Each structure stands twice: as structure tokens, then as C-alpha cells.
N, C-alpha and C positions, 0 to 999 in steps of 0.2 A: 504493499499499499503505500500511495505517496505520503511524505512527511509535510503537513500542514503548519505553517507559521505565516508571522506579520509580514506585511508586503514594504518594499523599501518606498522611500519619498521619491519623488522626482529627481533630486540629484542624490549622487553618494553621500551618506553621512554617518557618523557613529550615532546619531541619536537613535533613540527608540523608535521602530517602525510603528505605525500609527494604524495600519489594515494589515490583510492578509496575503502570505504569497506561498507558494510550494516551495519547500527544501529539496527540490530534486537534486542538487549535488548530493546531498547526505545520503539519499536514495542509491544513486548510481554509484557513490563509492562502497556501499554494502556490497555490492556483487564482487567487488575485486577485494575485498577482506574474504569473502567465501570464496572465492577461486584459489585466493593462497594456500589458505588452509587446507581446502582438497587436494592440491597439488604436492602440499607436504604429505598428507596421509597416503595419497597415491605412492609416491616417489618412496616413502618408508613402509610400504605395506603389501604392494605389489611385488610377486614372485616369479612372475612367469614371461618376462619380455626383455631386452635391453641387453646390452653388453654390461660388464661390470664398469667400465670406464661412463659410460652414457648416463648408468644410473646414479655414479657418484657425481657426476655433474649436476644432475638434475636436483639430487641432495643438497648440493651446496648452494643453490639456488634459493630453494624452496625452506633451507635450513630454521628459519625465523617463523615457518607457519602459524605452530601456536600462538604466538604473539598477535594474531588476527583476533584472537578470542577477546584480548583486551580491547581490540578497537572495538569490538562489538557491544563491551560492557560499559566503556566511558560513552560510547554514540547512546545505549540504551539510557542513560542516565540523562545525558542530552536532551534526547527527544522526549522524554515524558515530561522534564521539566520544562520543556520549552511550551509544548503543548498543554499543560495541565490549566486548569482553571480554577477558582475559588469554589464555583458553585459545583463541581465536580463531588460524587459522593464515593466515600470509602468503597462501599459495596458495590458500586456501578463502575469504579474503575477496576477493581478486581475481576468483575463478569467479564468485562471487555477484555484484560489482559488473559483470563483463561479461555477465553473466546477466540484469540488471536493465537495461542499459542498450541493449546492441549491437543484441537482435533487433530491436526497435522502429526503430533506425537504420537497420539494412539494410533493410528492409522500406518507410521514408518514402524513404531513398534511390533504391530502386527506383521508387515511386511519382513523384519528382521526375523522374527520366530520362523516365517514359513522357509525363508532362507536358511536358517542354521538347520531346521529340519532336514533340507534339502541336502545340506553339506555334512548331515551326520553328527552333528555336534549336540552336547548335552544340555538338556534345558533345565535351570535352576530354579523352582517357584520362588526363594527366599528374593533372589536376585531379581526375577521378572517381577514381582511387588514394588521393590526398591526401585526399579525402572518406573514403572507406572506409576508411581507416589512421587516421583522426582524427588527422592531422599538418597539417593545412591551417593551424591557427593560428599554426605555427612559422615561417612563411615572410614576411621583412618587406615590407613596403608591397605588399600583391598582394590588393587586394578583390577581384578576379576570381577568385581562388583560395580567400579566407576565405569568401565568402557565394555560391559557387556550387552548385548542384545543390540539394540541401537546405540553403540558406542559415543556418538558425539552428545547424546541428550543429557549427559553429565553436566554440560553446559546451563541446559534448562533448569535444571536442581539449583544453580546460581541465581539465574533470572527469577525463579520463581520465590527467593528471599528478597530479590531487590522488589518485587512488585508489592509483597507482603509489609516491606518498611517503608516504601515511599511515600505512601500518607503521611506517616510520622517525619520521614525525613525531609519533605519538601515543606513542612508545616515550619520546619526549625532552622532550616538554609534559609527559607525566605526572609527571616528576621535580622537577617547579616545585612550591616552594611556593606558597600561596596570594597572596603579594605578587607573585612570580614570574608566575603567570597573569593577575594584574590589568596588570602590567607588558606582559607579551606584547598582550593585548588593547588596553591605552592607546595604546602604540607602533603597532600594526599598523593601529588607526585614525587616527592621525598620519599613518603612512604613504600611506595613501590619500587620506585629506583634501588633503594636500600635495601629491601627487603631480604633479597639472598644473604646479607652479613648480619642482620639484626635479628634473622631468625634462627640462625646456625645454632646458639645455646637452646633455643626451645626443641630444635630436633634432636639434639644430643642428650637433653634432659629425659624428653619422653621419647626417644628411639622411634622418631617418625621419618617416614619417606618426605625428602623434600619437597616432592611433586605434590604431597597432599598439601601440604601448609599453602605454597606458594603459587600452585596452579589449580589445584580442585577444591579445596575447602571454601563454601560460601563467603563466610564473613570474612574471609582475607579478600576475596574478590569483589565485596561490598567498596572497599575505598576507591575501584576504579569507576564504580556505579554514581559514588558521591562526586568525585571529580568532574565527571557530565554535568551532574546537576548544577554545579558551583558555575562552572563555563557559560551554560547556557544560558543562567540567569545574569551572568556579566557582561556577556554575547546581546542579550534582550536588552538590558538596560543602557546600552552604548557604552559600558565602561570597561570592553575588552581591548586592550592593546596587545597586538603579538602579528607574526608576520603573515603575509597573503598565502593563497592556496598554493602558488609555486613554489613560495619556499618552504610552507610547511611539507609539500610532499617530497621535495629535495631532502629534506632532513629525514622523512621518514624511510627514503629509499635508501639513503647511506647509512641509517641505522641497520636497518634490515640487513643488508649486504656486508657491512662491515663489523662494528662492534660483538654483534652477536656471535660473530665467529671467532673473535679476540676473547673475549672474557669468559670466565666459568659457566658451565653448561647451565647453571641455576639463574642465568641472568637472561636467557634468550626467549623465557615465556612473557616475561612484560617488562622486566625492569630497564632495558635498553631504550624501549619503544613506546615507553609511556608517554614520555613528555614531545616528540615529536606526534605522537598518534593525537594526543589533545590539542596540539596547534593546529592539525591538518584539519580535524574536525570543527572547531572554532571557525578557520579562516574559509572554509566550504561555505558553511551557514552564513557568514558573514557576506560572502560573496554574490550569494544567493540575493538576500536581504538588501544588498545595494544593486543589485543587478547588473554585478561584474561579470567577465566572460569565467567559464567554466566547464572544463570538457565533460564532465558527468552529469550534466543538465538534459542531453539531447533525449529523444523518446527511446532510443535503444538502451541507454545506459539506465534510464529510468525503470523500464519493463525489467529489467535483468537485479535492479536493485530489489524489485517489488517480488521477483520468485527467489531471491538469493537465501531467504529463510527455508523454503522447501529444499532446495538445492542442497544447502546446509545439510538437512536433516538424511536425504537421500542417497548423497555421494559416497559413504562409506559402505553403506550395503551394496552398492554398484562395484565398488571395488572388489570387496571379497567374492561376491557373485559372479564378475567377468573373469576374475582370477581362478576361480575353483572350476568354471566351465573351460576356461582353456589348460587345466592342468587336467581336467579329467579326459579331455580329447588329445592329452598330449601336443597341444598347439603352441609354437614359439613366436611371437610375430614381433617385429622392431617397435622399439621404446615409444617412438613418436605416434605409430598407428594405435599402441595399445593407450596411451596417453588420448588422444585422439577419440578414440571408441569409448571410454572412459567418460570422458566429458559430454560427449553426445548423448548416450544413453541416462546420463545424470541430469543434463537438462531437461531432456523430455519428460523425464520422471518425476524432476521440480514442477515443470509446467502443469501436468497432470495435478499433483497437489496442490498446487498454489491455486488453480482454474476449478478442481470438483472437490477438494478437501476444506483448504483455508478459507477460500472466500465464501462457501456455502456454510461452512461451520460459522462464521463470525456472521453473518446474516441471520441465522436459524437460533442461535443461542443468544443473540441481543435483539431481536424482532419484540414485537409489544411490550417494547420498556419505553420508558419516560424518556425523549430524547434527550442525549447530552452531548457535549463536543468529546470526541475521539481522541484516545491518547494512544499514537501507533508509534512502535518501534522501529 
């Protein structure tokens, strides 16, 4: 769905907009974040094609793919804060978020079950229930719980915490002055960027997997969500001061291709990229508000962004299914062809889920209700 936001005045300005426009650049950017994490999973999970050299090169390019989840978490806070209105009710907000997320999650969970049966994998009822209730990310040091069935749904476990806490968090953050919002955004970025360092004693004291604390555990990821909220309110008030979209994108690309490869592994989940992702999201929103040029605002990019959630949910199921098919039939194809096949099947699946599950689900679960302004992530 497109992101609805205030419209720009007739001239570019830092003043708060007075009417409404679509933040299509943020919608378009969602696709590239989803594509990044999908290519990461493909590079590290496929086992049926490509020479070792080609696979290695692909892995190097997409090594920072998990950081795209950080982009989604910041963006989620940004968009919800931007479009929230005081008249929104807590139950109404929760109902809209459930309608937006859960039907697609349920359908792709069922698809994952069918795929697992086809592949001869065991089904654990306890893990299935954790996945269905989106509580799997709260269980320490259990990768078999976090990433089982449709593995990418672990991030929805985090999103559900964000949605539950949003009515309280936005109420508190709205009370802050501009200086308080800046402090929130800066401290939040520092907490994420330095987390691999200050969480070390906790990991050692409780013998916890760093991936649990830094990547999977919902309360830790809540910081990125709050960053998005604070930055959204700064941009909305015209108080944001940061680089433009080109500079923000350049910093993000440099971070993805450079420091993530040089720093210890724990830094590549979010620590290295949190600052450039924050700057890019703010810059893209401000570009739309001001009517400045953006490569992500065209019709194709916007539609890709609209199907990106469905693409994210189906892509890992496609990876394992295509891989199993190729292995079962003893087929080995070039890496580029395999990647193209994976992306094509994932995109078709995403369109089907978006058009026939996601959109009807929202309509069905929110109809016959008192109309209120939608909050779309």
C-alpha cells in the first residue's frame, strides 16, 4: 500500500506541510530492502548451482543483507508516527495492523507447511504454535524455533511488539521538544551502533547467542522502531537537518559494501548501517514532501514496494522449494539462471499473495467499522 503523508507547499521548504501527499519514495525503497535480504538468503541458502567462485562473489556483495531488516524496523516506526492521528483508537490501530500483517503470514505459514511435507521435513507442533502466535523470537538461543516453518516471520514477532507498544510510545515521544526528539534519535543510533560492544558482558554472563540479543530479540529491535518515530516527528515538524537523498543513499551503499566486511561479524546486522539507513529514510520522505527528484517515486517502483511485504514472506519458501526440485532431479544450472528463476517465482508468488490475500484480508477485517485514518507500514 502507498504511504500517505502531508503535501508540500508550492516551494521547497523546511516548514511543516499543510496538506497530504504520498510518500512514494519510501514505498519504492521498501522493494530494494526486500530484494537485498532475499538475495542474501539466496546466496547463503541455495546449494544447487554456480561455481564456488561465483557463489563467493555473490555472498560478498550481499553480506550485509540482514541489515535490511533494520531498515524495515526504522521505516515502520517512521511511517506509523507520520500517519498516526490523535483521533485513532488503540483497538482500531491494532485491528488495522493485524489485518495488514496476519492474513499473509497465515497463508505463507500454510504454504511453508506444505513445502516441508513435500521435502520430508519433520513438523514440530510447539514450534508451529510459536510461529503462528508470532512469539518465536522471544525464546533464547533456539534457532530451530526462530527460523522454522516460514523462517522470515521471526521479524513479524518483533513487529507485533512494535504495534502493541506504539500507542504508548507515540504518546510519550510526541511530548518531546525538538531537542528531545533529536536526543532520542541520536541516542537510539548510538545504542544500536555500539550494541555489539556493550552487550558482550550480558552475552557472557547469561551464555546467550549474540544473534539472539542483537538480531532476533524483539525488545532490542524496539530501539530502531523508536528511532523511526523520533525522526518522523522531526521531519514532520520541519526540524530535521540531514543530508539529501543522494548523499544518504551513497552513505548506505558505502556502509553495506565497506565497514560491514571489515568490522567483526556482530556489527553487520544493524550497527554499521543504522545511521545511513536513518538518514536515507528521512531524506526520502523530505524529498517527497518538498517535491524534489527521487528515483523511487515512479509507478513501477511504487508497485514493487507495495508487493514487497508479500515478496519478503514468500521468497525463502521459494529458495528451498527450487533448491529441493533441482537436487531431486539432479539438475545443476548456472548461478545467474538460478537467481533469475528464484526472483521470478518469488515475484509471481508475491503478486498473488498481495492481490488475493493481503488486500482482500485488509478489506475483510476492517469493513463495517467506523472509518479512521489508516496507518500503513
